[in-house]
Steps between C-alpha positions, in 0.01 A plus 500: 500500500266206474194721451682680209592175335126388522393831331745438219389151462128603473592776264657235277190282540262774383736571199507135419125482508478795268730324255299196511174696450656649186586165342194293599271513198195324655245754636375260760844435650594874478181562712618236756847648515364851547274380781775302667733805472236728651448266800867459551546878511214548745634229727851636471368851612321323788822312588702841506234645723470213755774256435819676415481871562513533880600293800222647695233330292285231645633152470181340387450770224863441381442124483177539303655751260793273441269197444285695256791613302658152480164370389489744198864419418403133476204585280714692265754213484232260404372740229856519365520119499184492292625767252819309457312174450293659212808662355345846536829664645862505400734267696709782674241736651303235686819352650628834631157587633467164676844538648410854638166382635661213676765724643229744631300205651804370687578844647147555603485146664819574688332801656221297657557330834392139459485194720507162359429174677680188376327179611736237628440128542230412753611546868753764408426867593427745233773731402435872454714672247501878496590701195612837618346803319727768369241775493233422768668474845307314771447838673250584219289203579210578741557328828169313482574385136833370619365330798218327317746395217744354761222318673383341180855418398581333835180284491515425134116506477251660743126546523309810535442437865870444561579846373219658711612311813868603448414868444215527741583866578417594136146502373387223260410767243861638509658159478284397209610821322867432566463141388333622175785743442764233547302264270484779224870560543575133445666449837248251622219302341145415598395131486143373550400150603129489514392763737841525669742775388882456531780737428833369376832628353531570128 
């Protein structure tokens, strides 16, 4: 049901872009709109392939596809803002398109399992808030990805050596690859302080 509604929303988005394309008289901005539309379409197809079509897809690929699509949605929203600012589009079409793009973005974000860390006053433990995914169950997450993520979340911030020591049964090469995948998916982030490398929660 949710997938169908997302398809309908994107269909309206592309119709809205076509309408805007027809009314924008500036060749430069028409070109930008066409490019943004093409990138959005490519990312949407990628999302259907990895992020929304099957529960069997790799968790990291789903996260990356979702992140890429929301990035293009934001780019298009910024372009609409510029077009409105210069008065290059009528008042109704951009509003409807913005509404549909924001709706699509919220559905996509709901599909991604996220962990947020809220910092409390000093001396108080960090609180982990989990937002449940409606599309990607935990069973889809590779066990190693899940364990690394939980380890980083439990510590707040860890060094390379901490990860290697905690998962000594796994080769460093494999661990580095898993960490890179989690970083690309936006689940954790890499922090560097001089020569020291840390991993923290996004």
